[in-house]
N, C-alpha and C positions, 0 to 999 in steps of 0.2 A: 503494499499498499505506501502510495508516494505520499509526501507532506500535504498537496493541495486536495488529495482526496479525503485525507483524514480531515482537513478543514471542513470539506463539503461535507463530510459524516456527521461531524459534529455542529456545523451550522443547520443540517436538517433537524438533529436533535434540538436544538435550541428553539427551533420553529415550533416544533411539535411539543416540548412541554410548555412553551409560554402559552399554547393554546389551551392545553391541559390546565394550566393556572387559571385561566379566564373562565373555563368552564366550571372548576372547583369553585370559583368567586361568586359565579351564577348560581351555582347550587346554593350556597351559603345567603345570597340575598334573596333567595326564595322559600326559606325553611319553613316560613308560616304561611306561604301562599295558597291558600285552598281553592282557588277559582283561577282558571286559566281560560285562554280564548277556545283551546280544544276542548274544554271542558272537565270538571272535577280538580282535584289539588295538582300542584306541580310535582313533576315526575324527576328523579334525581336522572342527571346525565352523566355518561361516561366518555369517554375517547378512546376510539378504537385505533390502535397503530398496526403498521405492517412494515417488514423489514424491506429495503431498497438494495436488492442483492448486487447491483452491480457498482454500487458504490459504499456497500455496508454502512449504510443510513437506514433512517427511520422515516415513515409518513404518515400521516392522518388519514384513515379511510373512511372515517364516519364518527358523528357524534349522535349517541344513541340513548334511548331512556334506559335505565336501570329497572328492569322487571324482574329481578331474580328474587326467588323466594327467601334467601338469606336478608333481604330487605325492603320486605312488603310496606304498603301504605300503614299508616298508625292511625286508629281511633283515639279520639280524644273527648272527654266529656267535658263540655261547655254549651249547655242550655242556652244561653245567652247569644252565641254566635249565630249570625244570619244565614251560614251554611249548615247548621245541626239539623240533624234527621229528627223525627218524632220522638226518639229516644233522649234526644239531647247530646248525641254525640255527633262530633265533627271529623271527617276523613281528611287526614292531615299528610302532607308530603314525607316519601320516604327517604328524606336528608338526615343525617347524622352528623351535628357538628364535629364530634370526635373523628368520625371517620374522614371528613372534610378534611380536617384539618393535619392529620395524619397524610393524607393524599397530596395536600398543599405542602407539607415539608417534605415529602419524596419528590415531588415535582420541582421544588425548589432547589433540593441538592442535586438532582440531575442537571438542571440548568447550569448551576454552578460548576459542575463536572465537565460539561461541554465548553463551558468559556476557559476553565482550565487547560482543557486539552488545545482549544484553539490557541491560547497564548502561549502553549509550549510547542506547538509547531511553528508559529511566527518567532519564536525565541530562535528555533532550530534554522530556521530559512534565514535569519538575519546573521547567525553565526556561520552558517554555510557562506553566506555572500562577503562576510568579512575575511575568511580565508580565501576566498577567491580574489580579493584585494589585495591579499598579503603575496599571493603568488605570484 
């Protein structure tokens, strides 16, 4: 792998992790949204990644709703809420703040690792140019 392709791979990681952080921020912002244009409560979004084999990078292939069984919508008892059913329960988003914060930390660390890789490649290129000037 050349230094240029390593920079390209890290740059694709930066783009992917930045989008992941935006989606996580959107999830956190909608933790209490019980009514969406699509109907019903907000559903947690997750970013899907796929490898780019020719440059060993990553790309985003989609942003999808998290409908997994481990992360169902929650029922909250609040009879005064305008979206409460006859029994006084409100269907709440499947957003868990702790999960979102862990994901945000993970995305931030991945972003920082890609920045460090780009800086290392840049440093190596500068050193190579310095060697070439001395010869």
